[in-house]
C-alpha positions as CSV (number, residue, x, y, z in Angstrom):
1,M,-119.0,-181.3,-121.3
2,A,-118.4,-182.8,-117.8
3,R,-121.1,-181.8,-115.4
4,A,-120.9,-181.3,-111.7
5,S,-123.2,-183.5,-109.8
6,K,-126.3,-181.8,-108.5
7,A,-125.7,-183.6,-105.2
8,K,-122.2,-182.2,-104.9
9,D,-122.2,-179.8,-102.0
10,S,-121.1,-176.2,-102.4
11,Q,-118.0,-176.7,-100.3
12,S,-116.7,-179.5,-102.4
13,L,-117.3,-177.5,-105.6
14,S,-115.6,-174.5,-104.1
15,D,-112.6,-176.7,-103.1
16,S,-112.4,-178.1,-106.6
17,L,-112.4,-174.6,-108.1
18,K,-109.7,-173.5,-105.6
19,E,-107.5,-176.5,-106.4
20,A,-107.9,-176.1,-110.2
21,T,-107.2,-172.4,-110.0
22,A,-104.1,-172.9,-107.9
23,S,-102.8,-175.6,-110.3
24,A,-103.5,-173.4,-113.4
25,T,-101.8,-170.4,-111.9
26,G,-98.7,-172.6,-111.1
27,R,-98.6,-173.8,-114.6
28,V,-98.8,-170.4,-116.1
29,L,-96.1,-169.1,-113.8
30,R,-93.8,-172.0,-114.8
31,L,-94.3,-171.1,-118.4
32,V,-93.5,-167.4,-117.7
33,A,-90.2,-168.6,-116.1
34,E,-89.4,-170.7,-119.2
35,A,-90.0,-167.7,-121.4
36,K,-87.7,-165.6,-119.2
37,D,-85.0,-168.2,-119.6
38,G,-85.3,-168.0,-123.3
39,S,-86.1,-171.7,-123.9
40,D,-88.6,-171.9,-126.8
41,S,-89.6,-168.3,-126.1
42,A,-91.8,-167.8,-129.1
43,G,-93.9,-170.9,-128.5
44,T,-93.9,-170.3,-124.8
45,V,-95.2,-166.7,-125.2
46,T,-98.0,-167.9,-127.5
47,T,-98.9,-170.6,-125.0
48,I,-98.9,-168.1,-122.1
49,A,-101.3,-165.9,-124.0
50,Q,-103.6,-168.8,-124.7
51,L,-103.5,-170.0,-121.1
52,T,-104.1,-166.4,-119.8
53,Q,-107.2,-166.2,-122.0
54,L,-108.4,-169.5,-120.5
55,C,-107.8,-168.2,-117.0
56,E,-109.8,-165.1,-117.8
57,Q,-112.6,-167.2,-119.2
58,A,-112.7,-169.3,-116.0
59,A,-112.8,-166.1,-113.9
60,D,-115.6,-164.8,-116.0
61,H,-117.6,-168.0,-115.6
62,M,-117.0,-168.0,-111.8
63,S,-118.2,-164.4,-111.6
64,K,-121.4,-165.3,-113.6
65,A,-122.0,-168.3,-111.3
66,H,-121.7,-166.0,-108.3
67,R,-124.2,-163.5,-109.7
68,K,-126.7,-166.2,-110.6
69,L,-126.5,-167.7,-107.1
70,F,-126.5,-164.5,-105.0
71,N,-128.4,-162.0,-107.2
72,G,-131.4,-164.3,-107.6
73,E,-131.1,-164.3,-111.4
74,E,-131.5,-167.8,-112.9
75,G,-130.8,-170.0,-109.9
76,G,-128.6,-173.0,-109.2
77,E,-128.7,-174.9,-112.4
78,A,-127.3,-172.0,-114.4
79,A,-124.7,-171.4,-111.7
80,I,-123.6,-175.0,-111.9
81,E,-123.2,-174.7,-115.7
82,H,-120.9,-171.7,-115.3
83,L,-118.9,-173.5,-112.6
84,D,-118.5,-176.5,-114.9
85,A,-117.3,-174.2,-117.7
86,A,-114.8,-172.6,-115.3
87,L,-113.5,-176.0,-114.3
88,Q,-113.1,-177.0,-117.9
89,C,-111.1,-173.9,-118.7
90,L,-108.8,-174.6,-115.7
91,R,-108.4,-178.2,-116.6
92,K,-107.3,-177.2,-120.1
93,V,-104.6,-175.1,-118.5
94,E,-103.6,-178.1,-116.4
95,V,-103.4,-180.4,-119.4
96,E,-101.2,-178.0,-121.3
97,G,-98.9,-177.5,-118.4
98,T,-98.6,-181.3,-118.0
99,R,-97.9,-181.7,-121.7
100,R,-95.2,-179.1,-121.6
101,T,-93.6,-180.5,-118.4
102,T,-93.5,-184.0,-120.0
103,K,-92.0,-182.5,-123.2
104,A,-89.3,-180.7,-121.1
105,K,-88.4,-183.8,-119.2
106,K,-88.0,-185.8,-122.4
107,A,-85.8,-183.0,-123.9
108,T,-83.7,-183.0,-120.7
109,K,-83.2,-186.8,-120.9
110,K,-82.3,-186.5,-124.6
111,Q,-79.7,-183.9,-123.8
112,R,-78.2,-186.0,-121.0
113,R,-77.9,-189.0,-123.3
114,A,-76.3,-186.9,-126.0
115,K,-73.7,-185.6,-123.5
116,S,-72.9,-189.0,-122.1
117,A,-72.4,-190.5,-125.6
């Protein structure tokens, strides 16, 4: 598991979470658009369900981190562990989105070559 540096300030960690969340949301929305268009809809719907679950897990970890930091439960180390877990969930969404984008680009190139042949 990749760990956030203890020296990393809270603003930097917050910015990383915001960026990862925005990227993950964009990926899921692109997949929803693909499903609406009917391209590989069964696979896309399954992927959307998996990515939605990862987003929910990330939100849950962020909520737990917030509670640990501001309700005086277990302190900073436990909060950092939850923030790391949230980032991992969001990175998985990003990786899947990148994989699907690359796959779609390859399919488009293949279709163009087939049409020109």
